[in-house]
Every structure is written in C-alpha cells, then in structure tokens.
N, C-alpha and C positions, 0 to 999 in steps of 0.2 A: 286715380292715376295721376292727378294733378298736384298732389301734395305728398311730402315725405312723411311716412309714419315713423314713430320713435324707433320701432324695430328696424325699419329700413335704414335709418340713420346709423343705428348700431352696427348693422352689417357693413355699411360703407366705411365706418371708422375702424372696423375690425381688420380691414385690408391694409397692409403696410405699403402696398403698391397698387397701381391700377390693375384691373383684371387683364389677363393675357389676351391678346387679340385672337379671335377665332378665325379659322380658315373657312372660306365660303364653302357651302355644301349644296351646289346646284342640283345634285342628284337626289336630294331628299324632298319628299312631298310636304306641303304645308297643310293640307287638309287632314281630316281625322283618321285616315287609313295609312299607317306607316308601311314601308316596303316590306314585302315578305322576305324571309331568309331561307336558308337551306332547310331541308327536312330535319327538324329537331323535335325532341319530345314536347308535346303540348303542356303548358302549365295547367295545373289543376287548381290554382288559387292558393291563398294563404294557408299554410299548414296549420293543423290543429294546435301545435305547440305555440304558434304566434297569435292565435285568435284572441281578439280583445285587447291585445297589448299594443302599446304605442310603438311606432317605428323605431324610436330611439332605443328600445330594449333589445333590439335584434343585433346579433353579431355581424351580419352582412351589412347592415346600415352603419354600424360603428366603424367598420372597415372603410366604408364609403366616406364617412365624415373625416377620418384620418387622411384619406386620399385628397379630399378637397382642401384640407388644411395644409398639406404638404405641397400640393401642386399649384394652388391658387391663393394661398395665404388667407384662407378663411379662419376666423376664430372658432376653434372646435367647440367651445362652450356655447357659443351663439347657435351653431348648427345643432348641437345637442338639444337646446331649448326649442328650436323649430321642430325637429323630428319627434320630440316628446309630446307635441300637440297634434300629431298626425297619425293616421291609422291606414292600414291596407284595406282595400275595398273589394270583397269577393265579387260583387256584381259587375265590376269592371272587367274581370276575366271572362265572365259570361257574355258581356256585350261584345267583346272582341271576337267571339265565336259566331256571331250572327250579323254580319255586315249586310247592308241593303243591296250590295252588288250581287248577292246570291239570288235575287229575284230575276225573273225574265224581264226583258226590256219593256214589254207593254205594262207591267206592274210598276217597274222602277220609274218609268217616265211620268206616270201620273202623280208620283210623290212630289216631283219638282216642276213639271210643266203643267200648271193648272191656273185657273183664273185668279186665285188669291195671290200666287207668287208673281204672276204677270202684272197685275195691278200694283202690287207692292213694289215691283221693280220700276214701274212708271213713276210712282210717287217718290221713290228714292232718287231717281234720275232728276226729277223736277227740283227736289230739295238740294241736290248737290251738283247741279249742272255745270257750274263754273269749275269745280274741282275735277269733274270728269273730263271736261274740255281741256283743262290744263294737263291732265295726265296723258291724254291722247297726244297733245302737242309735244310733251317732254319724252314720253316713252313709246309712242306709236301704237298704243293699244286702244281699240275703239271702246266707247262707253258701254255698249251692250254686253261685252265680255266681262268687264269689271263688275258691272251691276249683277249679271247672272251669277258670277262666282259668289258674291256676297249674299245673293238670294238663296242659292243652293246651300251654302255653308251655314248660314245663321238666320235665314228669313229677314235679312236686312237689319240684323242686330237684335231681332226679337227672341232668339234662342242661341245664346253664345255658350251654353253648357252649364251643367249644374254641379259638376265635380270640382273640388279643390284641385288645381293643377298639380300641386305638390303631391297630393295623395294619388292622383291618377298615374303620374309618372313613376312614383315610388312603387306602387303596386305592380306595374308592368316591368319595372327594372329588377325587382327582387322576387316576384312570384309568377312570372310568365317566361319560362326558360326559352321558349321559341324565339322571342325577340328581346331578350334581356339586354344584350349588348347595345342594341339600338336605343332602348329606352333609358339605360343607364347614362349614355352620352347625352340624351335629351334632358335628363334630370340635372346633369352637370351644367349644361348650357342654361337651363332655367334658373339655377341659383346664380350663375354669373350675370344673366340679364337683369334679374331682380335687384342684385347688388348695384349694377351699373345704373339702372333707372331709378333707384331709391324706392323700391316697392317691397312691402312686407310679403314674403313668399307664401304666407298662409292665406292671403286675401284673394288672390286671383282664382277665378273659376273658368272652366273650359270643358271640352269634350271628354269622353271616357278615355281617349288616347292622349290627352294633354294638350290639344290644340286650342288656341286662344284668339280672342278678339273677333271683330266683324268678319275677317277673312280666314279665321281659324289657322293661324300660323303655328307650326311647331316651334319650340324655342330656338333650334339651330337656324331655321328659316327666318325667324325674327332677327337674329343676330346678323344674318347675311343680307336680308332684303328689306327689312322695315325702314321706312324713311320718315323724317320729320317734314311732311309735305307742306305744312302751313307755316313753318319757320318759327314756332314758338319755343324751340329748344327741347322738345320732348317727342318721343315716338309713342304716341298713344293710340293703339289699335283697338281699344275698348270703347272709348267715348268720343273719339274724334274721327268722324267719317272722312275728313280730308286726308289724314294720315293713312287711314285704311285704304282709301282709293289709290293714293300714290304708291303705297307698298304693294298692293296687288298688281298694279301696272308695272312696277319695277321688277317684280318677280317674273312676270311674263317676258319683259324685255331681256332679262338675263337668262331666260330659259328657252330662247329660240323663236319668240314671236316675230313674224315677218309682216311688217306694216303693209297694208293694202293687198295682201295675198288671201286667197279663199281659205275656208276652214273645212267644209264638207259639202258634197252635193249628192242627191239621190242618183242611183244607177240602176240600169237594167242588166240582166245576165241571160246568157244563152249558151248552149253547147255543153260540153263535158269537162272543159279545162278549168272553169272558174272555181269549183270547190276547193281545189288545192291551193288557190291564191287567197283564200279568206284569212284575214289576220285574226288569230285567236289570242295572241299575246300583245302586250304593249311594247311595240318597237317602232323606230322611225320608218317612214314610208321608204320602200325600196324599189318599187316598179314605176316606170313612167306611165303616164296615161296612154301613150301610144302603144306600149306593150300590152297593157290591160285591154285596150280595144281589140288587139289582135287575138285575145283569148276570149272574146265574146262579152266583155264588160264595157258597157257604154254609159258615159256620164249623161245625165238628163238635164244638164245646164252647160253653157259654154265654159270651157276650161282648156288651157294650153296642153297640147300633147306632150310637151317637155316637162310638165309638172310632175313631181314625184307624188305618188299616191299609195294608199293601202285600201284593200277591199274589206268592207265591214259587213257583217251579216247579223241582223238584229231580229229577235223573235217578236213579231207583231202579234196582235190578238188573233188574227185570222190567217196570216201568211208571214213569210219571211220578208224582211226589208233589206235592201242592199244600198250601200252608200260608199262613196269614195271619200276617204279622209286624207287631208294634205298635211303639210308641215305644221300649220297652225293648229290642226286637230291634235297632232302629237304634242305640241306645246301645252295644250290644256291637260293632257295626261301627265305632264310634269308636275302639275298641281296636285293631282290625285291619280294614282296609277290604275285607272279603270277606264276601259273603252265606253262603258255605259255612262259613267260620270261625265266624260268629255262630251258625249252626244247630248246629254241632258243640259249641260251648260250651254252648248251651242244652240240647241233648239229653244231653250228658255230665252236666251239673249235675242234670238231672231223675233220671237213673239213680243218681247218687251220693246224692241226697236220699232216694230210695226205699230204696236199700240201707242207708243209715245209719239210717233210721227203723225198719227191720224186722230189722236184724242182731242186735239184742239178743234177739230171740225165736228166733234160730237158723234162720230160714226164708229161703231164697234167693228173692228176688222173681222172678216169672215172666219179667220183662223181662231180667234177668241170665241166667236159664236159657236164654232164647232166644238171647241174644248168644253164650253159650258154645257152643250148638249150631251157630250160624252160623259161628263161628270154627273149629270142628272140621271143618265141611264144607269 
C-alpha cells in the first residue's frame, strides 16, 4: 500500500481529470454483510457459458468498462487489461448464502467472544494505545469498541480475507442478481479508490463480499470514512493500524455514536406485554425506558428512564436472554446490520476492557475464567 505499482501509475495517468467526488453513504455497512434488498431472484453463480473465461470476455463486463470510461474517464484499454486477468468465483456465491448470523446467539457468541480474541484485543490495545486514545479524543469513541470491531472483523489483522477484491465484487456485481446493483456500485467505487490511492486493483485481497483492511471497509465506506490518521499522506487500512483505528472511530462518529452514553444492559421481563416489544429487525430505539418499565421490562443496571431503548431477545444455551439496547447499540448495527453482530462487538469490547484494566495486576478476570471453562466444556 505504501508504493505505486506500474499498473497503478498507468491508471492514474489514464484519467484526464481527477476522479469525481463521491457522495457520502452513511447507510451502507462496512463489514462483510451488505444490506439486503427487496425479494429478487437469488443468483445461481456464474453461468456455464462464462465458466473458465476471464471477466473481460463477458458482454456485461464490457458494458461496465464502457460506462467507467464514459463517466469517470478511465482508459478502456487499461480496464480491459485488468478484467482480462480476473475471473468470477462460484464459491463466493455459495458463501453469501451461509452467513454466520444464521446461527443461534449461543453459537454465534462463541465465535467472537472467546479467550483468544479477548487476549488478542488486549495485545492490540497495548500496541496501539496512543492511537486509540487519540481516536477517543477526536471522535468520542472508546477504545474497546474500536478494538472489538477490528477483532470481530479480522482478528486484529490476522485474517483480512483471501479473495481478490476485484474478483469478489465483480462476481457479485454480475452473477448475483439479488444484490447486483449494490455490488456494481461498490465495484465502481473500488476502481475509483484504487486509482486515487495509486494501487493496482488486482493486488488487494478481502472478504468474499469485497470488504477490505483491518476494519473490513466496503469501497464506498472507504471513500466516505477512511482517514489518514497518522498524517503520512495515505489512507492505508491494510498495514497501518493508526489509519484503521482512526477510520473505524470516524465511521462511528458519523453514524450516530453518542460519547459517554450506554450501549446495552441486561433486563428482566414479566407479564404478557413484553413479547410484542421485542426488536426483530434492525431499527433505531423507539421506546423510552420508562415505557418499557411499565410493560414489565426492567433494566438490571442503572439507566435513565428518558433513555430510548429497544428490547432484545437472544437465544442462550439454556434460556432466553433479554437486553435493552440503546442508541449506541444501534450505531454498532450501522457497521453491520445484525443484532447478533452488535451484541458480539459490545460483549467482546467489555471483556477486552476488563482484561486490559486488570492484566497489569496479573489477575485473570472472573469473566475470562468463565469463558475459558465454557470453551473447555
């Protein structure tokens, strides 16, 4: 990411003018699960007619190349050369059909809230404490949230994805009708950002959905929220933790994070009214805590009755769990539109913060001991 490839230079020189500015897209997630669209036919993967052929040989890709040349002044021959070295990937279509969110909460939680990720988060915090403190000062987002996001998304950079971003986005743009419009726009943004940053578009790797870097930003989110947090003139979310930390915090600031406000608290329920108040979809909190109390929903930690909240119901291994999620919980869902994802980020962050605070004393927190026992079982 730190140097211009010859191909990246060629793409830069191919533009007669600077790339057009992009509109911010705060409603798009940056993690690897793009927003669902209306009920449209599911893609069945690359057709047999296109199997084994380069993307450049396809009529739909040729039309896209012409569009990029006309709208953004790309050199069509250069794009032809790029797509001639890229291929659709059928396994990406299969991966889109089996998201982790399909698991019950008790299985989903153990993927992310476990001793390895907790300790990894502590080590990442220690290594990047100054940047995390600066991000909190500038953007108002606490370190444990930023660290947990990077931990959930890439295991602190240990797994940033194996797919060529160009091939992932192209496969979904041209062979996944259900979300083709979304991914076609992301492919457009990807080519614009690689040109602007001087990166060979064939070199970057990411998730099966085309998310990139330590925080797994989609290209549109990179354009809108990535920051050069260390001031070196580059927005490097792949090899520069400072830029990644600043960019994640910036994303949260722009998507409704409220500094100093709670995220979630456990709750108890009673009576017959509460089932109708359980949030099944990702929406902003609508009810006040006072109203929820009147319906038999009691927070198990101090919280203002005026606070807006949503009631969450999670499937534990032995029983249902109830939580109140607040505006900051909803802000986490802006990163990935999943209630399970947001709760995993919150709980991982809490475990990391507790472990970080107490590790200097050489005492393992009871919560981490409990997780270790559960994992052993």
